[in-house]
C-alpha positions in Angstrom: 2.5 35.3 95.4 3.0 31.7 95.4 6.8 31.7 95.2 6.9 34.1 98.1 4.7 31.7 100.1 7.0 29.0 99.5 10.1 30.8 100.3 8.6 32.1 103.5 7.6 28.6 104.3 10.9 26.8 104.0 12.9 29.7 105.4 10.7 29.5 108.5 11.0 25.9 108.6 14.8 26.1 108.4 14.8 28.6 111.5 12.8 26.1 113.5 15.2 23.3 112.5 18.3 25.2 113.7 16.7 26.5 116.9 16.6 22.8 118.1 19.4 21.2 116.1 21.9 19.3 118.3 19.5 19.7 121.2 17.3 17.4 123.1 14.7 16.3 120.5 12.0 13.6 120.8 12.6 11.0 118.2 9.9 8.4 117.3 10.1 5.4 114.8 7.7 5.1 111.7 9.6 1.9 110.8 12.7 -0.2 111.6 14.9 2.8 110.4 12.4 5.5 109.4 12.6 8.3 112.1 10.2 11.4 112.9 11.2 13.9 115.4 8.9 16.4 117.3 10.4 19.0 114.9 9.1 17.5 111.7 5.7 17.4 113.4 5.8 21.0 114.5 6.9 22.4 111.3 4.3 20.6 109.3 1.4 21.7 111.6 2.5 25.3 111.2 2.9 25.0 107.4 -0.6 23.4 107.2 -2.1 26.4 109.3 -0.3 29.0 106.9 -1.9 27.3 103.8 -5.3 27.1 105.4 -5.1 30.7 106.2 -3.9 32.1 102.9 -5.3 29.6 100.5 -8.1 27.6 102.0 -9.1 25.8 98.9 -5.7 24.4 98.5 -4.6 20.8 99.4 -1.4 20.1 101.4 0.4 16.7 100.9 2.9 16.4 103.6 5.1 13.5 104.9 4.0 13.5 108.6 0.2 14.0 108.4 -0.5 12.0 105.1 -4.0 10.5 105.0 -4.9 7.3 103.2 -5.1 8.1 99.5 -3.6 11.6 99.7 -0.6 10.5 97.8 -2.2 9.4 94.7 -4.7 12.2 94.6 -4.5 15.3 92.1 -6.3 18.1 93.6 -6.2 21.5 91.4 -3.8 23.1 93.8 -1.6 20.9 96.0 1.4 21.9 98.2 3.7 19.1 98.7 5.9 19.5 101.7 8.6 17.9 103.6 9.3 19.5 106.9 12.7 17.9 107.1 14.2 16.2 104.3 17.0 14.2 105.8 15.4 13.6 109.3 17.9 10.6 110.1 20.8 13.0 109.4 19.0 15.8 111.7 18.2 13.3 114.5 22.0 12.3 114.6 23.3 15.8 114.7 24.6 15.7 111.1 24.3 18.9 109.2 22.8 17.7 106.0 19.1 18.3 105.9 16.7 20.9 104.5 13.0 21.9 104.1 11.4 21.0 100.6 8.3 22.3 99.1 6.4 22.4 95.7 3.1 23.7 94.5 1.6 21.5 92.0 -1.3 22.7 89.8 -3.3 19.8 88.3 -0.4 17.5 89.1 2.5 19.7 87.7 5.0 21.4 89.9 4.9 25.2 89.1 6.8 26.4 92.1 9.6 24.9 93.9 11.8 26.0 97.1 14.4 23.9 99.1 16.2 25.7 102.0 19.3 24.4 103.7 19.6 26.4 107.0 23.1 25.1 107.8 24.5 26.7 104.7 21.8 29.4 104.3 21.3 28.2 100.8 17.8 28.6 99.3 17.1 26.9 96.0 14.0 28.1 94.0 12.4 27.7 90.7 9.4 28.7 88.8 8.2 26.6 85.8 9.3 28.3 82.7 11.2 30.9 84.4 14.4 29.3 85.6 16.0 28.2 88.9 18.1 30.2 91.4 20.3 29.8 94.4 20.0 32.7 96.7 18.9 34.8 93.7 21.6 33.6 91.3 20.8 31.6 88.3 21.4 27.9 88.5 22.8 25.9 85.5 23.6 22.1 85.5 27.0 20.9 84.7 28.6 20.2 81.4 30.2 16.6 81.9 29.4 14.5 78.9 30.5 11.1 80.0 30.1 8.9 83.2 33.7 8.4 83.7 34.0 12.3 84.3 30.8 12.6 86.6 30.3 12.8 90.2 27.0 11.0 91.0 24.9 10.7 94.0 22.2 8.3 95.2 20.0 7.4 98.2 18.5 4.3 99.7 15.0 3.8 100.8 13.8 2.8 104.3 13.0 -0.7 103.3 16.6 -1.3 101.9 16.9 -4.6 104.0 14.3 -6.3 101.8 16.3 -5.6 98.5 19.8 -4.4 99.8 21.6 -6.8 97.3 20.2 -5.2 94.0 20.6 -1.5 95.4 24.3 -2.1 96.5 25.2 -3.9 93.2 23.8 -1.2 91.3 25.7 1.4 93.4 28.9 -0.7 92.6 28.1 -0.7 88.9 28.1 3.1 89.1 31.3 3.2 91.1 33.0 1.1 88.3 31.7 3.5 85.6 31.8 7.2 87.2 34.4 9.3 88.6 32.9 8.8 92.1 29.5 8.2 93.8 28.2 9.8 96.9 25.4 9.3 99.5 24.3 12.3 101.4 20.8 11.3 102.9 18.6 14.0 101.5 17.0 13.5 98.2 16.0 17.2 97.9 19.5 18.5 98.3 20.8 15.8 95.9 18.5 17.2 93.4 19.5 20.7 94.0 23.1 19.9 93.9 22.5 18.4 90.3 21.0 21.7 89.5 23.9 23.6 90.9 26.4 21.5 88.9 27.8 20.0 92.1 26.7 16.7 91.1 26.3 15.5 87.5 23.3 13.0 88.3 21.1 11.5 91.0 19.1 8.3 91.0 16.9 6.5 93.5 14.3 4.1 93.8 11.0 4.0 96.0 10.9 7.8 96.6 7.8 9.8 98.0 6.3 12.8 96.4 7.6 15.1 99.1 11.2 13.9 98.6 11.4 15.0 94.9 8.6 17.4 93.9 10.4 20.8 94.6 13.9 19.3 93.7 12.8 18.0 90.5 11.5 21.3 89.2 14.7 23.1 90.2 16.7 20.6 88.1 14.5 20.9 85.0 14.5 24.7 85.3 18.3 24.7 85.6 18.6 22.9 82.1 18.7 19.3 83.3 16.6 16.3 82.5 14.3 14.3 85.0 12.7 11.1 84.3 12.0 7.9 86.2 14.8 5.4 86.4 13.4 3.5 83.4 13.1 6.6 81.3 9.5 7.1 81.7 8.1 10.8 82.1 8.7 12.1 85.6 6.0 12.8 88.1 6.2 13.4 91.9 4.3 10.2 92.4 6.3 8.0 89.9 8.1 6.3 92.7 11.7 6.8 91.3 13.8 9.4 89.8 16.7 9.9 87.5 18.1 13.6 87.3 21.0 14.4 85.4 22.6 17.4 83.5 21.0 16.0 80.4 24.2 15.2 78.6 24.7 11.8 80.4 21.1 10.8 80.8 21.0 8.3 78.2 24.2 6.8 79.4 22.8 6.6 83.0 19.5 4.9 81.6 21.5 2.3 79.5 23.7 1.5 82.8 20.4 0.9 84.8 18.6 -1.0 82.1 21.7 -3.2 81.4 22.3 -4.0 85.1 18.7 -4.7 85.9 18.4 -7.2 82.9 21.5 -9.0 84.1 20.4 -9.0 87.7 17.0 -10.3 86.9 18.4 -13.0 84.5 20.9 -14.3 87.2 18.4 -14.5 89.9 16.0 -16.4 87.7 18.5 -19.1 87.0 19.8 -19.3 90.7 
């Protein structure tokens, strides 16, 4: 029942996204580079109405109508929803975006669904039961060393404040991995780790709706998910490191070593 609702919600969101993609869409700013479109708002309103009708006792934590204090709350049943993950891509006509959804019960994701309408790819997972792409089981990659790995990352909307540190860490991984990419959709980055297309994903300062669904999909595909400093992952943790499990420790050591050097250098300058 819950997975069926999640699938229906993200597929419906994808249909709405595509109906207006590349057309005349109103775009507003939530910050200097943080955008919201009228489609984000429309999709989230429709989703909230669906949940209110089907599960009136359930809470919704969504990106566009978040209320003060919502983010840290742990209601018994909470749907964590991003109507368009990759809004900047969407607003610019770049076909790398999706709808992302998770159902958390007592703070733990038990159902996840991410839908990319441009590729008609539906990623799903149920806790303890596995992860799938269009119904086919997913498994993470088998790479065992960074030098053989394709990584992906993202930059948060306040990057102007700490661009130096983020770009230097990006460079650190470029020097150690086969290659590093940046797509602009954390949910798809996570799903691509689950599908073995990427070997690892890391990012700072993420919101619950960015990662709740995708993190479950990675875990159920056999991957490992923590914060970037190795702490247990939760959708409110603020950062994520998701890997194929084999290179997780090497990723953690690279991040920790870089962070220590960066802080030491900046204390002495």
